[in-house]
Structure formats: structure tokens, C-alpha cells
C-alpha positions as MATLAB code, in Angstrom:
seq = 'MHAQYSSIKHLLASQMSQPSALAAPIPQAPIQTLTDDALLHMFTKFYELVKTQDHWRFGTSRGTAMFRLAHTCRRWRELIHGCPAFWSFIDLDLTKNRDLGPRVTFWLDRAGASPLIVKVIIYYGEEGGHHEPQMIRLAGILRGCLDRWASFAINALPHDISTFLQYCVGAVPILEALSFDTICDRVMYLGDMATASIDIPFCIASQSRVKVRLVSTNTPRLTSSFGSTIVDLTLHLAMELPIDKILDVLRSCPNLIKLNSAFTFTTPRSIIYDPTAPISLPRLAHLHLSSSNGLETLLSSMQSPALESLYLHDQYKPDGVNMMQALSMHVFQTCPSLSSITLSGRVDSRSSSNYATSPASDILPLHLRLISELRICGDSVCFPLYRLRFPGVESIHIELVHFNVVAHFLSSSHRVESIDLSDIWEIPRADTQYLLPALASLKIKMCLDFLDHIHAPQLSFVDLSGAGSKTPNLAPLFSPVDRSAPPLRTLHLHFIEIDNDNFIRCLERLPLLQFLKLANCDVSDNILHALGPPSSPQGSLLLPQLTKI';
ca = [
      18.156  -38.053  -11.412;
      15.888  -37.353   -8.724;
      14.067  -34.833  -11.130;
      13.037  -38.297  -13.004;
      11.357  -39.750   -9.608;
       9.363  -36.406   -9.241;
       8.088  -36.230  -12.332;
       6.757  -39.767  -12.452;
       5.277  -39.792   -8.969;
       3.741  -36.093   -9.486;
       2.254  -37.802  -13.051;
       0.788  -40.546  -11.077;
      -0.175  -38.126   -8.181;
      -2.520  -35.887  -10.322;
      -4.064  -38.260  -12.524;
      -5.197  -40.349   -9.070;
      -6.327  -37.328   -6.885;
      -8.290  -35.142   -8.978;
     -11.614  -34.225   -6.698;
     -14.468  -34.874   -7.505;
     -18.363  -34.191   -7.084;
     -20.871  -35.831   -4.582;
     -23.158  -37.391   -7.710;
     -20.589  -37.899   -9.934;
     -18.709  -41.586  -10.406;
     -14.755  -41.009   -9.859;
     -12.913  -40.934  -13.413;
     -10.290  -43.725  -13.208;
      -6.741  -42.042  -14.153;
      -5.692  -42.737  -17.686;
      -2.192  -44.862  -15.815;
      -4.167  -47.495  -14.615;
      -6.041  -48.733  -17.730;
      -2.919  -49.873  -18.792;
      -1.767  -53.179  -18.728;
       0.592  -54.667  -17.220;
       3.087  -55.162  -19.884;
       2.790  -51.579  -20.895;
       3.539  -50.913  -17.629;
       6.693  -53.050  -17.476;
       7.596  -51.894  -20.713;
       8.119  -48.172  -19.165;
       9.816  -49.787  -16.748;
      12.162  -51.288  -18.281;
      12.784  -48.324  -20.240;
      13.593  -46.008  -17.367;
      15.583  -48.590  -16.455;
      17.616  -48.804  -19.137;
      17.796  -44.961  -19.346;
      19.535  -45.300  -15.652;
      21.708  -47.537  -16.843;
      22.998  -44.832  -19.324;
      23.940  -42.375  -16.835;
      26.876  -42.172  -14.827;
      25.394  -43.637  -11.309;
      28.565  -42.908   -9.241;
      27.600  -38.837  -10.208;
      24.481  -39.585   -9.423;
      24.389  -40.824   -6.518;
      22.113  -44.048   -7.730;
      22.407  -47.260   -9.357;
      19.748  -48.843  -11.533;
      19.058  -51.284   -8.526;
      17.696  -48.236   -6.212;
      16.315  -46.082   -9.258;
      13.651  -49.123   -9.232;
      12.806  -49.249   -5.659;
      12.732  -45.724   -5.453;
      10.148  -46.002   -8.403;
       8.370  -48.954   -6.533;
       7.183  -47.031   -3.819;
       4.743  -45.612   -6.025;
       2.388  -47.181   -5.451;
       1.220  -50.984   -4.574;
       0.636  -51.601   -7.667;
       3.798  -50.786   -9.454;
       5.645  -52.145   -6.132;
       4.268  -55.822   -6.770;
       5.212  -55.316  -10.643;
       8.440  -54.085  -10.007;
       9.366  -56.497   -7.211;
       8.015  -59.352   -8.938;
      10.402  -58.590  -12.060;
      13.731  -60.181  -11.666;
      15.350  -58.326  -14.429;
      15.726  -54.878  -12.284;
      17.347  -56.783   -9.326;
      19.764  -58.746  -11.388;
      21.897  -55.755  -10.592;
      23.708  -55.305   -7.367;
      25.906  -52.593   -7.216;
      27.608  -52.320   -3.341;
      29.485  -49.179   -2.664;
      31.165  -50.248    1.200;
      32.254  -46.781    1.725;
      28.846  -45.916    2.408;
      26.991  -48.869    4.325;
      30.101  -50.338    6.394;
      27.252  -54.157    6.706;
      25.808  -54.676    3.220;
      24.631  -58.178    3.781;
      20.603  -57.384    4.242;
      20.700  -55.730    1.108;
      22.369  -58.108   -0.858;
      20.109  -60.828    0.653;
      16.549  -58.396   -0.439;
      18.545  -58.061   -4.070;
      19.133  -61.927   -4.451;
      15.798  -62.882   -3.641;
      14.094  -60.790   -6.059;
      16.699  -61.511   -8.651;
      15.011  -64.910   -8.431;
      17.168  -67.573  -11.387;
      18.838  -64.424  -13.319;
      21.778  -64.208  -14.263;
      23.631  -61.858  -12.465;
      25.559  -58.501  -12.517;
      27.964  -57.502   -9.163;
      29.711  -54.435   -8.833;
      31.670  -53.620   -5.893;
      33.488  -50.778   -4.715;
      35.781  -49.305   -2.177;
      36.602  -45.164   -1.247;
      40.088  -45.292    0.684;
      40.539  -42.504    3.105;
      43.895  -41.018    4.257;
      44.930  -44.155    6.238;
      43.842  -46.708    3.433;
      41.219  -48.269    5.743;
      40.739  -51.660    6.613;
      37.807  -53.845    5.589;
      38.966  -57.174    6.116;
      36.080  -57.734    8.196;
      32.825  -56.736    5.371;
      35.005  -58.635    2.597;
      34.754  -61.788    4.437;
      31.426  -61.292    4.960;
      29.985  -60.329    1.624;
      32.192  -63.403    0.319;
      30.300  -65.468    2.307;
      26.759  -63.939    1.201;
      28.314  -64.035   -2.852;
      29.869  -67.327   -2.895;
      26.293  -69.068   -2.763;
      24.706  -67.477   -6.121;
      28.338  -67.991   -8.008;
      26.382  -70.234  -10.428;
      24.767  -67.296  -11.814;
      27.289  -64.843  -12.487;
      27.998  -63.381  -15.321;
      29.955  -60.453  -14.324;
      32.035  -59.234  -11.781;
      33.911  -55.576  -10.830;
      35.387  -55.087   -8.062;
      37.489  -51.528   -7.441;
      39.271  -51.692   -3.996;
      43.246  -52.108   -2.824;
      44.637  -55.674   -3.848;
      44.687  -56.707   -0.186;
      40.880  -56.339    0.343;
      40.434  -58.128   -3.474;
      42.955  -61.127   -2.338;
      40.935  -61.447    1.030;
      37.189  -61.019   -0.943;
      38.779  -64.314   -3.329;
      39.983  -65.917   -0.138;
      36.418  -66.689    0.298;
      34.598  -66.825   -3.029;
      36.282  -70.215   -3.970;
      34.229  -71.819   -6.669;
      32.906  -72.424  -10.491;
      31.278  -69.898  -12.413;
      29.620  -70.998  -15.048;
      28.089  -68.184  -16.698;
      30.655  -65.853  -16.362;
      31.389  -63.626  -19.129;
      33.103  -60.592  -17.774;
      35.572  -59.791  -14.555;
      37.156  -56.557  -14.057;
      39.799  -55.722  -11.196;
      40.596  -51.972  -10.293;
      42.881  -51.579   -7.918;
      44.545  -48.120   -8.569;
      44.172  -45.758   -6.110;
      45.448  -42.335   -5.775;
      47.859  -43.224   -2.150;
      48.747  -46.918   -3.965;
      52.325  -46.175   -3.738;
      52.092  -44.763    0.459;
      50.252  -48.480    1.502;
      53.078  -51.053    1.435;
      51.708  -54.464    1.067;
      48.034  -53.435    0.956;
      49.004  -52.145   -2.525;
      51.356  -55.292   -3.465;
      49.493  -57.721   -2.560;
      49.366  -61.384   -5.186;
      45.805  -61.772   -6.722;
      44.834  -65.004   -6.926;
      41.428  -65.298   -8.737;
      40.266  -68.993   -7.512;
      37.904  -69.574  -10.395;
      36.592  -72.915  -12.319;
      34.677  -72.347  -15.407;
      33.727  -75.004  -18.292;
      36.697  -74.778  -20.975;
      33.966  -74.030  -23.188;
      33.493  -70.084  -21.822;
      35.011  -67.376  -23.333;
      35.530  -64.821  -20.851;
      36.833  -61.384  -20.864;
      39.129  -59.926  -17.883;
      40.283  -56.257  -17.221;
      42.739  -55.854  -14.559;
      44.291  -52.462  -13.443;
      46.582  -53.426  -11.113;
      50.120  -52.914   -9.153;
      50.654  -56.554   -9.241;
      50.339  -59.381  -11.857;
      46.787  -62.232  -11.022;
      47.424  -65.842  -10.478;
      45.061  -67.829  -12.688;
      43.564  -71.415  -11.938;
      44.430  -73.733  -15.166;
      40.892  -74.092  -16.300;
      39.797  -70.379  -15.826;
      42.765  -68.959  -17.398;
      42.085  -71.351  -20.733;
      38.887  -69.688  -21.170;
      39.960  -65.869  -21.313;
      40.187  -64.993  -24.892;
      40.010  -60.969  -23.767;
      42.731  -59.472  -22.030;
      43.663  -56.325  -20.837;
      45.959  -56.334  -18.302;
      47.544  -52.494  -16.944;
      50.294  -52.834  -14.210;
      50.946  -49.438  -11.972;
      54.262  -50.459  -10.820;
      57.514  -51.987  -12.022;
      57.094  -56.066  -11.880;
      59.728  -58.875  -13.163;
      59.017  -59.864  -16.362;
      58.572  -63.736  -15.575;
      55.756  -62.601  -14.022;
      54.094  -61.189  -17.033;
      55.045  -63.964  -19.411;
      53.307  -66.675  -16.436;
      50.226  -64.390  -17.196;
      50.878  -64.946  -20.711;
      51.852  -68.546  -20.333;
      48.413  -69.113  -18.088;
      45.422  -67.774  -20.919;
      46.722  -70.158  -24.361;
      43.387  -69.024  -26.116;
      43.564  -65.265  -25.897;
      41.668  -63.431  -29.077;
      43.062  -60.142  -27.336;
      45.303  -58.811  -25.880;
      45.720  -55.233  -24.791;
      48.594  -54.609  -21.822;
      50.386  -51.560  -20.173;
      53.393  -52.091  -18.183;
      56.643  -51.352  -17.373;
      59.209  -55.079  -16.553;
      62.646  -55.527  -15.066;
      65.193  -58.526  -15.854;
      66.576  -59.585  -12.787;
      70.234  -61.439  -13.682;
      68.453  -64.871  -11.938;
      65.854  -64.668  -14.871;
      67.457  -66.057  -17.658;
      64.874  -65.745  -21.265;
      65.316  -69.234  -23.265;
      64.324  -68.348  -26.823;
      63.631  -72.054  -27.526;
      60.087  -71.997  -25.077;
      58.126  -69.455  -26.524;
      54.715  -68.855  -24.849;
      52.430  -70.038  -28.198;
      49.337  -67.976  -28.159;
      47.467  -69.027  -31.767;
      44.471  -67.776  -31.843;
      45.996  -64.125  -30.486;
      44.381  -61.847  -33.663;
      44.657  -58.308  -31.935;
      47.637  -57.428  -29.894;
      48.305  -54.155  -27.824;
      51.365  -53.869  -26.071;
      52.670  -50.491  -24.226;
      56.132  -50.285  -22.529;
      58.529  -47.828  -20.934;
      61.131  -50.505  -22.470;
      61.866  -53.324  -23.997;
      59.295  -54.305  -25.900;
      60.859  -56.693  -28.239;
      62.034  -58.814  -25.194;
      58.530  -59.766  -24.993;
      57.307  -60.020  -28.047;
      60.443  -62.039  -28.975;
      58.535  -64.719  -26.560;
      55.228  -64.811  -28.592;
      54.575  -67.171  -31.352;
      50.561  -65.550  -32.417;
      50.663  -66.788  -36.055;
      46.817  -65.405  -36.314;
      47.552  -61.761  -35.444;
      45.509  -59.813  -37.586;
      46.056  -56.116  -35.828;
      49.538  -54.973  -34.499;
      49.557  -51.709  -31.431;
      52.666  -51.327  -30.191;
      53.839  -47.758  -28.074;
      57.358  -47.486  -26.718;
      58.038  -45.348  -24.532;
      61.315  -45.430  -24.160;
      63.616  -44.303  -26.939;
      64.773  -47.715  -29.139;
      67.585  -49.096  -30.416;
      66.556  -49.025  -33.769;
      68.503  -51.809  -35.425;
      67.058  -54.030  -31.926;
      63.659  -52.753  -32.591;
      63.620  -53.293  -36.397;
      64.982  -56.965  -36.085;
      62.334  -58.033  -33.405;
      59.486  -56.302  -35.666;
      60.155  -57.312  -39.221;
      62.238  -61.046  -38.323;
      59.841  -61.980  -36.036;
      56.685  -60.082  -35.768;
      56.110  -59.570  -39.553;
      57.288  -62.741  -41.161;
      55.642  -64.382  -38.731;
      52.166  -63.494  -38.675;
      50.875  -63.807  -42.130;
      47.006  -62.477  -41.959;
      48.446  -59.350  -40.062;
      46.571  -56.394  -41.724;
      47.051  -53.405  -39.379;
      49.954  -52.086  -37.793;
      50.013  -49.268  -35.488;
      53.646  -47.562  -33.984;
      54.234  -45.409  -31.615;
      57.366  -43.718  -30.403;
      58.722  -41.086  -28.240;
      59.736  -37.747  -30.451;
      63.348  -36.907  -30.988;
      65.080  -33.882  -32.018;
      63.612  -32.566  -35.875;
      66.801  -31.817  -36.644;
      68.608  -35.216  -36.432;
      69.818  -36.397  -39.643;
      69.057  -39.859  -38.863;
      65.049  -39.807  -40.280;
      66.170  -37.510  -43.096;
      68.309  -39.765  -45.180;
      67.193  -42.643  -46.853;
      68.862  -46.160  -46.468;
      71.308  -47.881  -48.264;
      70.002  -49.517  -51.485;
      71.834  -52.532  -50.620;
      69.071  -53.395  -47.452;
      66.776  -56.227  -48.406;
      62.912  -54.722  -48.524;
      60.066  -56.832  -47.048;
      56.861  -56.638  -48.748;
      53.838  -57.167  -46.495;
      51.283  -57.611  -48.879;
      48.516  -57.988  -46.583;
      48.694  -54.716  -44.580;
      46.169  -52.902  -45.267;
      45.720  -50.568  -42.939;
      49.014  -48.476  -41.227;
      49.671  -45.520  -38.594;
      52.703  -44.324  -37.645;
      53.547  -42.119  -34.598;
      57.157  -40.474  -33.640;
      60.017  -40.192  -35.391;
      61.880  -42.700  -33.196;
      60.747  -45.001  -34.664;
      60.142  -44.409  -38.834;
      64.341  -44.623  -39.616;
      63.998  -48.802  -39.419;
      60.546  -48.935  -41.923;
      62.577  -48.002  -44.674;
      63.219  -51.476  -44.914;
      59.304  -52.266  -45.404;
      57.184  -51.941  -48.113;
      52.909  -52.186  -47.564;
      51.978  -52.099  -51.403;
      48.363  -52.727  -50.597;
      47.585  -50.297  -48.091;
      44.310  -48.635  -48.512;
      44.729  -46.217  -45.045;
      47.338  -44.174  -43.715;
      48.033  -42.139  -40.873;
      51.436  -40.622  -40.461;
      52.311  -38.097  -37.404;
      55.160  -36.467  -36.072;
      58.122  -37.582  -38.266;
      60.030  -36.029  -41.073;
      58.624  -35.690  -44.548;
      61.052  -38.504  -45.967;
      59.238  -41.152  -44.331;
      56.074  -40.419  -45.706;
      57.581  -39.983  -49.366;
      58.747  -43.508  -48.962;
      55.300  -44.931  -48.555;
      53.571  -43.305  -51.115;
      56.343  -44.245  -53.870;
      55.176  -47.710  -52.762;
      50.940  -47.257  -52.167;
      49.707  -46.988  -54.850;
      46.624  -48.353  -53.495;
      45.980  -45.756  -51.121;
      42.558  -44.418  -50.449;
      42.619  -42.292  -47.318;
      45.941  -40.797  -46.127;
      45.623  -38.655  -42.390;
      49.056  -36.458  -42.137;
      49.862  -34.288  -39.187;
      53.068  -32.139  -38.271;
      55.345  -33.112  -41.243;
      58.569  -31.356  -41.371;
      61.038  -30.607  -43.553;
      58.349  -30.669  -46.601;
      60.614  -29.913  -49.919;
      60.036  -27.829  -52.127;
      60.032  -29.522  -55.468;
      58.325  -30.928  -58.516;
      58.119  -34.108  -57.042;
      54.748  -35.540  -57.623;
      53.310  -38.682  -56.024;
      50.453  -40.122  -58.497;
      47.231  -41.567  -55.679;
      44.598  -42.642  -58.383;
      42.621  -43.761  -55.321;
      42.711  -41.390  -52.600;
      39.692  -40.325  -51.543;
      40.263  -38.964  -48.239;
      43.029  -36.566  -47.465;
      43.237  -34.974  -44.069;
      46.105  -32.890  -43.325;
      47.211  -30.835  -39.702;
      49.824  -28.159  -39.521;
      51.345  -29.652  -42.852;
      49.920  -27.952  -45.884;
      52.489  -27.760  -48.102;
      52.139  -31.313  -48.808;
      49.355  -30.756  -51.001;
      51.884  -29.409  -53.419;
      53.089  -32.873  -53.955;
      50.425  -35.120  -54.476;
      47.866  -35.636  -57.853;
      44.684  -37.522  -56.751;
      41.990  -37.434  -59.330;
      39.475  -39.194  -57.274;
      39.824  -36.872  -54.394;
      36.459  -36.572  -52.655;
      36.722  -35.394  -48.983;
      39.468  -33.343  -47.254;
      40.139  -31.690  -44.285;
      42.830  -28.914  -43.604;
      43.580  -27.204  -40.674;
      46.429  -25.282  -38.969;
      47.310  -25.181  -34.942;
      45.450  -22.599  -32.704;
      46.963  -19.765  -33.571;
      49.128  -20.508  -36.667;
      47.060  -19.892  -39.842;
      48.420  -21.198  -42.739;
      47.407  -20.136  -45.583;
      45.030  -21.661  -48.254;
      47.374  -20.943  -51.061;
      48.107  -24.763  -50.808;
      45.306  -26.084  -52.190;
      44.849  -24.569  -55.262;
      47.568  -26.953  -56.816;
      45.820  -30.296  -56.197;
      42.201  -28.409  -57.241;
      44.148  -27.085  -60.428;
      45.984  -30.129  -61.384;
      43.663  -33.420  -60.355;
      39.985  -30.834  -60.403;
      38.874  -33.801  -58.023;
      35.387  -35.141  -57.378;
      35.155  -32.502  -53.998;
      32.133  -33.173  -52.221;
      33.092  -32.532  -48.931;
      35.570  -29.424  -47.666;
      36.964  -28.982  -43.711;
      39.289  -25.650  -43.138;
      40.576  -25.368  -39.554;
      42.507  -21.956  -38.521;
      42.890  -21.226  -42.385;
      43.382  -17.883  -43.505;
      41.299  -17.254  -46.474;
      41.788  -15.289  -48.735;
      38.403  -13.922  -51.086;
      39.035  -13.920  -54.399;
      41.243  -17.082  -54.729;
      39.065  -19.069  -52.321;
      35.737  -18.432  -54.523;
      37.746  -18.792  -57.611;
      38.572  -22.079  -56.222;
      35.395  -22.927  -54.856;
      34.249  -22.303  -58.435;
      36.390  -25.798  -59.731;
      34.382  -27.852  -57.440;
      30.645  -27.889  -58.534;
      30.169  -31.104  -56.567;
      30.766  -29.968  -53.222;
      28.326  -31.152  -50.592;
      29.504  -29.919  -47.584;
      31.717  -26.686  -46.426;
      32.858  -26.575  -43.226;
      34.870  -23.292  -42.091;
      35.831  -23.137  -38.581;
      38.392  -20.534  -36.812;
      38.501  -18.833  -40.542;
      37.980  -15.471  -41.289;
      35.425  -15.631  -43.334;
      34.157  -12.210  -45.208;
      31.107  -11.270  -46.246;
      31.848  -11.227  -50.082;
      32.333  -15.131  -49.313;
      29.002  -15.272  -47.904;
      27.463  -13.571  -50.965;
      28.777  -16.184  -53.067;
      27.395  -18.624  -51.918;
      24.772  -17.464  -52.126;
      21.783  -16.648  -54.747;
      22.889  -15.556  -57.784;
      22.112  -11.795  -57.526;
      20.356  -11.876  -61.277;
      18.356  -14.621  -62.879;
      21.099  -15.479  -65.815;
      23.322  -15.872  -62.882;
      24.171  -19.587  -61.477;
      25.368  -20.606  -58.414;
      28.627  -21.004  -56.979;
      28.227  -24.123  -55.422;
      25.201  -25.758  -57.227;
      25.280  -28.881  -55.261;
      25.892  -27.385  -51.968;
      23.767  -28.868  -48.862;
      25.158  -27.944  -45.912;
      27.806  -24.859  -44.628;
];
């Protein structure tokens, strides 16, 4: 980053300090012929460049970069200091400077009436540190410009954040983004400093839309006016908390559109969940939940009829029946707009017979016709899903399950256009074929035998992969090529054992292939010569449409 300043200054110096003859007029440096608008355009591009850098790693923020650039000459200084946009990003590291008052005042004076982006960070030593006086002074300064906050982010312990917010109460009419990060390596050893409650005291107009990100050891408490404006909430909690605290946060944000949460909660005996008083989230469209226990408890407490995409990751081995009841009876049946589902769980034993057998024939299937995207990872969530049918699904991504799970969905998913399979086990050696007339993209990793079971006449993209030192044979690819003669245009192979003659015969059946990728495959000269120009004028190219290899 410092090299950029040096280059710019060197350019200017070389053009402004040329020696001149006694009788010759001093030529004007070319850069001085630029208009103010042109220079400001250059400075703006440089400002955007610094914005894309990792300023913590380079030790340079956007404001600091412009401040250094302004030292080049008087004209540049006047232009830069006179442009409020260059000073609207206030980046504060309380670890490096114990008294940031003069700097903040300097920045605010030059930012004028521009919307402000404020970032505050503290790096703690082994003892944790005490920054309460700094936080109080900083809050006193920034409180005067709350009406211009467009974004505020702070990375500190809950104790210090709480102190700052206590002295920074007021209205934030244009705030769009708020981020609190309270996690540090020693968080478990700092006692009350790490578990202090965070009260967010801001007030805001009801028509505002705010994005809040909280990575914390505790849940926030919100004013009703501020909570009603939160439309995008990221809530990652590092310590085990009572479920009622988590429910209170959700209850405070009735207008959520997107929720991303990861937590571990407890259910103390004194807390009795009342199913007749659910949390209503009528606008929630995207739900992403990750927990190490009982997701069904949280799901059953929420009403979200507008839900479009659902991601559930349960790190705990769930009770299949209870989990299925929570999903099918509550989420699937009460969310008519649901179109994307991702279910992820832990991987149990591959030898478990629970996932190798089909369900009883008297189980009533549940048809979810609007689901267009399905993602499943981990066998512990799969067996109960035999009840579900996705006749309209277009994209399927499945990994770490028994082959019967894949077969179940493919047998009723004739509109699928994209399939991505990874580590599917116990694929049978049978003649069963799955006709997939719309399938255009197929990606398979570590289960290439699946190719023996598909008939896909419209296949145009194939990506096949072994795993590291494992080198599956390419022979399974020949089956769909011989069976379907697909209009394949892209072929990617990774960690695949290639037999020269068979591979060349396979390529002969793919005259439309445009892109061939071979990664960690043993490619011989014979294959490379076969892909090159024909040896005689009467010969023809092996892949006449190939444009990239």
C-alpha cells in the first residue's frame, strides 16, 4: 500500500522538479494541466482501490490513505480536504491510539453533512484491558452526529460495547447497517466483561430498513422502534443461552425478511413454551438456522407463511420422527411459497440399515410442488425424508448419504436440470435406469458408478472427480455416452485414471465438446496427439468444436 503513495509522489516530483535552462521557460508539468474534476476522479478511483484492500493487514484505512495523499502538494490538499466523501469513513482503532478525540473531530469537520460509515475496533491483551473511559469519550463525540450514521460497526467485548451504547443514545434516522462482534480468543476467561448484556438504545423511523449483524456471547435487547426496522438479522451466539432469550430477540423483530442464526440454547424448567402464542414473522422469506440441539423447538415457535428458502443444520443427532414432524407438519405445510430447501446433519454409520431401506407403503407422501432447489448433506436427516416428493425440483445437491436416498428423489423428479452428488455409498450393480430428460448439468465426486444408472439425452455439462490419491476409472462415463449420445459441451475430469484408447473412443462420441479440463489425470502423448491437428489432409479433428483445454 505504501508503494502506491510513493509511486504517485514520484510521478508528481518527476514532472514538477525538472531542471531548466536559464533562457528557457519552465515547462508546466503534464499533471498540472488536469482539471480539478479530472484529479478528483483519479482520487476517487484510488479511494475505491484502498476500500477493496484489507486495511487491517496493510495498517491503512481509507481516511488515512487520503490524508497521506493530501500531503503531496497544496492543490491536492485543497481538493482532497474539500471533498466530504473522502472523510465520511471513520475508522478507529482504540488499541493504537488511546485518545481518538482530535482525530474524530478532524474527520467529522471535513465530512460535512455526508452520511457516515463508522468502525471501531479494540484488540485485547492477555488481561482483557479496560477501555471504559475511552468508550465514554468516544460516545460523547459520536453522539453529536447520530443523525448522519449510515453504518456502524464495533469489534469489542460486550462490556465495552455496552458502555459505549449507554452514552450514545439517540435517533439514527438514516442507519442501514449495524454490526457488533464481541468474540475474542479469551472470551471464556473474562467473566462479566464477556457476558454483559448489550442494550441497543437507538430509535429510528418505522419505514427504515436496517441490517444487523451480531456475533456475540449474549443476545441484544432492542427498543421496539428499532427492532421493527430490522429486516436482515445475523445472530451468531458463542455461548449456551436460555431459549427464551433467543425467542425474545425474534419477537422484537416482527418485520424480518432474512434471518441467519447459529446458537446453542438451553430450556430451563422455569421456561414453559406456549404453542398457542407463536412468534409471527409474516415477511420472513429466507431462514438459515444452525444449532447443536433441538431445532424443532425453535421452528415450532415461528409462523413464517412467506418463507421462500430454508436452511437447517443440526449438529446434534436428531430424533428422526420428531425432526420430521417439525419439518413436514409445521414448516412444509404452512409455507406455501417455499422453493429452496437445504438440510444438513451429522453423518452416522454407513452400515446403518435405517437409510438403506424404503419406508412403509402406508406412509402418506407429502408433495411439495413449488420446491425447485433441494440440498441434503448427512444421512442423519435423510431417512424421514422418504415421505417427501419434489415433482418440480430443478436442482439437486446430495452428499454423504446412501444411494437409496438419491434413488428416491430421482424416481419422482423428472424435471431436474442440475444434479450434484458427492460421496454416495452402496450404489447397487443393477440394471435400474433413471430417465432424466431435462438433465443438462451433472457433477459427481467419489461415486462415479452412479453414471451406470442414468439416461440423460440433454446432458451438456459433466464434472467427474475422484478424491486426492483415489483414482476411479473413467469406464462409468462410457455408459451414458453410449446410451444417450448427449450433446456434451463441457467435460471436467479430476483425479481420474484414463485409458488412452477408451478415452479417445469416448471423445469420438462427443463432437460438440467445446471445453475439456483434465486435472491430476495421467494424460499421455497419445491423447494430446489425438486432440491435435489430423496427421493427413484427409483426416478430421477429433473434437472439431473444441475451443479451450
